[in-house]
BALONU-55723 format. One record per residue: z, y, x of N, C-alpha, C in turn; residue in three letters. Coordinates in pm, whole numbers, padded with zeros to 5 digits, always signed. Layout:
BEGIN
ZYXZYXZYXALA
...
//
This chain:
BEGIN
-02360-00961-00571-02266-00945-00495-02134-00950-00505MET
-02079-00947-00355-01931-00985-00369-01878-00859-00442ALA
-01755-00885-00503-01671-00800-00555-01533-00827-00487ARG
-01504-00892-00411-01372-00943-00361-01379-00975-00204ARG
-01290-00849-00133-01302-00930-00013-01118-00903+00048LEU
-01124-00996+00143-00979-01018+00197-00986-01029+00330VAL
-00902-00987+00414-00891-00935+00543-00735-00987+00573VAL
-00728-01023+00672-00597-01119+00727-00562-01011+00869VAL
-00434-00980+00870-00374-00953+00980-00364-00801+01030GLY
-00281-00769+01111-00303-00636+01164-00157-00541+01105GLY
-00167-00412+01146-00086-00370+01121-00137-00209+01033ASP
-00066-00086+00985-00166-00010+00895-00281+00074+00952HIS
-00286+00058+01103-00414+00119+01138-00551+00060+01075THR
-00525-00069+01045-00660-00173+00980-00693-00145+00857LEU
-00599-00059+00768-00677+00003+00652-00780+00063+00671SER
-00794+00167+00765-00852+00295+00812-00978+00205+00803TYR
-01088+00155+00890-01173+00095+00897-01208-00041+00753PRO
-01121-00074+00713-01146-00195+00590-01168-00113+00484VAL
-01108+00046+00449-01145+00139+00345-01261+00179+00355ILE
-01370+00195+00496-01437+00298+00480-01543+00224+00501LYS
-01535+00050+00550-01616-00055+00514-01659-00087+00379ALA
-01575-00074+00297-01519-00111+00115-01608+00049+00046VAL
-01583+00168+00078-01622+00274+00049-01765+00313+00051ALA
-01833+00235+00192-01971+00234+00194-02056+00174+00135GLU
-01964+00082+00069-02032-00029-00038-02006-00001-00199LYS
-01930+00050-00224-01852+00087-00341-01827+00158-00392PHE
-01823+00264-00291-01773+00429-00322-01633+00433-00288GLY
-01572+00546-00359-01429+00580-00256-01322+00528-00360PRO
-01250+00445-00290-01123+00384-00335-00979+00437-00352VAL
-00940+00377-00500-00832+00399-00533-00730+00350-00422VAL
-00632+00419-00366-00565+00336-00247-00413+00328-00378LEU
-00352+00198-00355-00249+00143-00442-00135+00086-00323VAL
-00026+00183-00292+00025+00196-00127+00163+00147-00129HIS
+00212-00002-00115+00366-00040-00117+00406-00010-00001PHE
+00481+00081+00061+00559+00086+00160+00665+00181+00178ASP
+00729+00178+00320+00823+00299+00313+00807+00395+00355SER
+00704+00402+00410+00680+00516+00457+00510+00563+00393HIS
+00515+00731+00433+00376+00785+00376+00248+00695+00424LEU
+00231+00703+00568+00138+00687+00653-00008+00773+00618ASP
+00049+00884+00604-00040+00987+00609-00026+01099+00666THR
+00039+01102+00786+00120+01167+00902-00020+01217+00982PHE
-00022+01337+01019-00096+01396+01129-00120+01328+01268PRO
-00192+01382+01321-00168+01324+01489-00036+01336+01548PRO
-00029+01232+01638+00088+01236+01697+00047+01187+01868MET
+00128+01237+01933+00120+01234+02036-00020+01256+02124TYR
-00104+01291+02061-00274+01317+02071-00307+01203+02019GLY
-00300+01148+01936-00348+00990+01908-00423+01077+01738GLN
-00539+01053+01680-00541+01079+01580-00565+00953+01481HIS
-00582+00850+01533-00605+00713+01446-00473+00630+01529VAL
-00348+00604+01401-00255+00550+01436-00153+00481+01367TRP
-00128+00399+01325-00064+00340+01212+00019+00406+01149HIS
+00027+00560+01196+00109+00641+01066+00042+00721+01002GLY
-00094+00705+00981-00185+00819+00985-00340+00725+00888ALA
-00358+00621+00859-00442+00576+00820-00505+00612+00676PRO
-00453+00719+00629-00487+00738+00455-00508+00867+00521PHE
-00412+00958+00625-00511+01058+00599-00652+01070+00693ARG
-00651+00962+00769-00811+00954+00824-00885+00947+00692ASN
-00859+00858+00616-00960+00798+00487-00978+00957+00399CYS
-00895+01001+00425-00866+01123+00298-00986+01257+00357TRP
-00997+01237+00477-01017+01328+00575-01219+01297+00563GLU
-01230+01193+00523-01337+01150+00569-01413+01106+00408GLU
-01301+01136+00309-01355+01126+00164-01371+01002+00105GLY
-01319+00903+00192-01306+00776+00137-01211+00707+00000LEU
-01127+00834-00027-01047+00775-00153-01050+00871-00285LEU
-01053+00780-00363-01105+00881-00505-00993+00993-00542ALA
-01092+01076-00593-00974+01196-00613-00879+01188-00734LYS
-00722+01189-00686-00618+01177-00784-00630+01068-00863ASP
-00610+00944-00824-00624+00808-00859-00503+00744-00779GLY
-00481+00796-00668-00391+00699-00573-00249+00689-00622SER
-00188+00636-00541-00021+00608-00543+00030+00553-00422THR
+00179+00600-00413+00256+00536-00299+00345+00494-00362HIS
+00438+00352-00371+00528+00305-00396+00648+00265-00327ILE
+00757+00264-00321+00879+00266-00265+00916+00329-00143GLY
+00846+00446-00154+00904+00521-00009+01012+00566-00030ILE
+01087+00579+00068+01215+00620+00134+01253+00630+00267ARG
+01142+00655+00382+01200+00646+00499+01210+00806+00488ALA
+01247+00833+00627+01251+00991+00687+01140+01031+00715THR
+01095+01180+00658+01003+01181+00733+00983+01291+00892THR
+00864+01344+00918+00920+01466+01014+00875+01603+00997TYR
+00876+01628+00871+00862+01730+00814+00851+01746+00698SER
+00914+01860+00598+00918+01846+00454+00755+01888+00433ALA
+00656+01928+00502+00510+01895+00474+00458+01792+00507GLU
+00516+01679+00508+00447+01558+00498+00440+01524+00347ASP
+00505+01542+00263+00446+01530+00132+00379+01590+00065PHE
+00395+01710+00103+00310+01828+00082+00165+01785+00108HIS
+00125+01745+00203+00013+01686+00247+00009+01583+00171ASP
+00053+01461+00145+00042+01360+00082-00039+01422-00052SER
+00036+01467-00128+00027+01509-00254-00099+01644-00273GLU
-00124+01692-00121-00226+01749-00168-00394+01657-00133ASN
-00335+01499-00091-00473+01455-00077-00510+01373-00213MET
-00411+01420-00315-00418+01372-00460-00359+01187-00463GLY
-00248+01213-00335-00162+01084-00397-00037+01113-00416ILE
+00004+01013-00537+00132+01074-00619+00192+00955-00524ALA
+00351+00983-00567+00445+00921-00491+00523+00869-00583THR
+00553+00774-00624+00709+00672-00637+00804+00657-00515LEU
+00918+00702-00551+01004+00645-00433+01059+00521-00460THR
+01151+00480-00391+01242+00357-00422+01354+00397-00493ALA
+01389+00527-00481+01473+00570-00622+01420+00567-00747GLU
+01270+00635-00744+01217+00582-00905+01221+00465-00938ASP
+01204+00351-00856+01135+00198-00905+01235+00175-00924VAL
+01387+00212-00878+01512+00137-00906+01544+00196-01061HIS
+01546+00345-01054+01602+00449-01189+01487+00454-01310GLU
+01360+00427-01292+01286+00386-01379+01225+00254-01445ARG
+01243+00147-01366+01208+00026-01369+01078+00006-01330GLY
+01050-00139-01321+00921-00182-01258+00779-00182-01386VAL
+00848-00202-01518+00729-00125-01605+00647-00015-01641PRO
+00767+00077-01590+00689+00219-01579+00668+00271-01519ALA
+00669+00203-01340+00624+00232-01217+00448+00164-01238CYS
+00467+00033-01289+00342-00017-01314+00211+00053-01420VAL
+00296+00124-01508+00225+00188-01631+00166+00279-01523GLU
+00263+00339-01490+00229+00504-01404+00107+00487-01314ALA
+00135+00372-01243-00019+00352-01126-00096+00295-01224VAL
-00136+00227-01304-00226+00193-01405-00301+00327-01438TRP
-00215+00462-01532-00267+00577-01564-00356+00657-01452ASN
-00268+00652-01328-00345+00722-01210-00513+00660-01188ARG
-00527+00518-01205-00601+00441-01184-00696+00498-01292TRP
-00686+00470-01416-00779+00508-01512-00847+00679-01473ARG
-00763+00773-01412-00803+00876-01423-00918+00910-01315ARG
-00954+00763-01252-01036+00816-01133-01197+00739-01155SER
-01153+00731-01301-01280+00619-01366-01295+00497-01330GLY
-01177+00420-01342-01218+00301-01265-01299+00288-01167ASN
-01193+00361-01018-01286+00325-00893-01246+00212-00858ALA
-01317+00143-00737-01250+00018-00670-01139+00038-00611PRO
-01047-00051-00618-00908-00061-00555-00910-00106-00441VAL
-00798-00050-00349-00762-00081-00218-00601-00096-00279TYR
-00530-00250-00246-00393-00261-00278-00314-00290-00140LEU
-00214-00201-00093-00162-00237+00082-00026-00274+00060SER
+00021-00362+00078+00189-00380+00061+00194-00408+00243VAL
+00279-00296+00266+00365-00282+00404+00525-00385+00371ASP
+00519-00427+00446+00659-00584+00439+00758-00481+00486ILE
+00780-00399+00503+00888-00299+00528+00902-00214+00374ASP
+00806-00240+00240+00870-00200+00148+00991-00243+00100VAL
+00967-00368+00133+01096-00471+00107+01221-00427+00154LEU
+01332-00442+00150+01449-00395+00237+01490-00545+00343ASP
+01532-00461+00433+01551-00585+00549+01634-00657+00525PRO
+01720-00667+00406+01767-00810+00410+01722-00931+00324SER
+01609-00906+00282+01512-01018+00268+01370-00978+00363VAL
+01335-00935+00414+01245-00914+00499+01252-00866+00657ALA
+01377-00919+00736+01368-00832+00854+01281-00855+00938PRO
+01154-00952+00927+01046-00905+01059+00985-00814+01006GLY
+00979-00672+01075+00894-00588+01136+00954-00480+01169THR
+00821-00437+01253+00881-00306+01359+00925-00198+01320GLY
+00929-00181+01175+00982-00062+01050+01038-00077+00989THR
+01165-00091+00983+01276-00125+00895+01346-00060+00877PRO
+01364-00020+00727+01422+00098+00676+01546+00015+00526GLU
+01632+00110+00541+01728+00045+00435+01713+00064+00309PRO
+01776+00035+00218+01727+00074+00070+01602+00022+00017ARG
+01591-00081+00077+01433-00132-00037+01446-00216-00096GLY
+01301-00282-00190+01313-00334-00292+01321-00464-00205SER
+01389-00538-00349+01396-00678-00326+01307-00746-00403ARG
+01252-00870-00369+01182-00947-00414+01107-00926-00593ASN
+01253-00918-00644+01208-00887-00821+01202-00793-00857ARG
+01243-00685-00751+01248-00493-00799+01076-00474-00750ARG
+00968-00573-00661+00899-00478-00650+00763-00483-00756THR
+00734-00407-00772+00624-00397-00915+00475-00446-00901PRO
+00457-00550-00777+00367-00595-00841+00373-00748-00882THR
+00507-00762-00920+00583-00853-01005+00532-00863-01160SER
+00489-00722-01172+00429-00713-01328+00329-00748-01355GLY
+00226-00688-01443+00076-00683-01455+00011-00599-01362SER
+00004-00607-01302-00038-00489-01160-00141-00608-01091LEU
-00285-00656-01150-00325-00694-01118-00423-00595-01044ALA
-00399-00620-00882-00512-00518-00805-00467-00610-00662LEU
-00609-00549-00564-00576-00594-00450-00453-00591-00350PRO
-00453-00675-00271-00315-00631-00165-00341-00641-00044LEU
-00296-00563+00053-00279-00544+00217-00108-00562+00253ALA
-00136-00690+00244+00031-00716+00337+00051-00711+00470ALA
+00103-00602+00529+00092-00572+00669+00218-00561+00688LEU
+00221-00542+00871+00320-00504+00948+00431-00605+00972GLY
+00433-00722+00925+00525-00836+00927+00530-00860+01105GLY
+00619-00897+01176+00636-00891+01254+00721-01039+01313SER
+00703-01161+01312+00806-01266+01291+00894-01261+01425PRO
+00888-01227+01536+00931-01189+01640+01090-01109+01586ALA
+01093-01054+01508+01156-00926+01476+01264-00981+01318HIS
+01234-01132+01310+01344-01187+01220+01277-01386+01224GLY
+01353-01424+01110+01365-01534+01128+01276-01569+01041THR
+01213-01727+01042+01063-01780+00996+01053-01767+00851ALA
+01130-01792+00784+01129-01826+00646+01094-01679+00572LEU
+01197-01543+00597+01147-01452+00523+01056-01355+00564PRO
+01030-01363+00709+00910-01290+00820+00761-01365+00785SER
+00776-01468+00763+00651-01550+00771+00579-01585+00641GLY
+00722-01647+00559+00639-01692+00438+00661-01582+00352CYS
+00755-01542+00342+00715-01427+00242+00640-01362+00177LEU
+00581-01299+00331+00445-01213+00314+00358-01288+00262PRO
+00318-01413+00282+00239-01513+00244+00229-01559+00087ALA
+00341-01564+00062+00379-01584-00056+00337-01478-00152GLN
+00331-01285-00143+00303-01209-00183+00196-01209-00216ILE
+00130-01238-00053-00020-01199-00090-00098-01363-00200SER
-00057-01426-00191-00083-01553-00287-00080-01522-00436PHE
+00060-01460-00446+00078-01397-00603-00031-01320-00632PHE
-00012-01229-00593-00120-01105-00550-00299-01141-00606CYS
-00326-01208-00491-00487-01299-00533-00514-01373-00671GLU
-00363-01393-00710-00426-01481-00843-00424-01372-00964LEU
-00346-01287-00936-00348-01173-01051-00473-01083-01021LEU
-00551-01095-00944-00657-01018-00906-00768-01127-00961ILE
-00797-01220-00911-00897-01317-00945-00886-01360-01109LEU
-00745-01322-01160-00744-01340-01303-00791-01259-01415ARG
-00757-01143-01384-00831-00972-01445-00905-00897-01416SER
-00843-00840-01292-00920-00706-01247-01051-00723-01251PHE
-01092-00595-01331-01238-00570-01298-01346-00547-01231PRO
-01242-00450-01128-01297-00379-01077-01346-00380-00933ALA
-01436-00360-00851-01451-00443-00682-01275-00397-00610PRO
-01243-00525-00546-01131-00476-00485-01146-00508-00356VAL
-01028-00529-00281-01014-00544-00164-00862-00559-00122CYS
-00842-00677-00050-00739-00753+00009-00711-00803+00149SER
-00597-00722+00215-00575-00732+00354-00459-00784+00341ASN
-00472-00852+00420-00325-00966+00493-00264-00925+00629PHE
//
């Protein structure tokens, strides 16, 4: 039975059908989500499926394991204070960019691992939106947000051997090196960690 899945390309809308396919085979997944945005927002302009709502879609269909998921690096403005409440009610904890900076990478990695253990070792979907990084190192995205992580401050640089979804990169919005090479390098590094040590079925989306 295949235990590793890699999907290449797309914005965060792509995570919805990918998680749906993984959950059909392995059961509900734990979401480990690196992003500056929650992506659990309600329908907008009459669109239920859009790049700001994939994880709400997954939660509504029971595709996420209960109380095991975590957002990391959140710092963007939201449409309403209810957005954070909604995400929390979906069983997804939030580590903001300030949390990563103040608590440090090892503590954030441990927090993510502890939440995964609460799920009973459910399969994991790790998603990294390029805008979790600061625009100074990754300008090539359609939704840049200031005050982001630098390469060495992103928790994937620790012992977090989870699958990856590196999304949101747009080389047309930046120079080739940070906008094209950086997502590829992050993806490659995380895949090495996955293959080395992660025991549960995992999904990677690039």
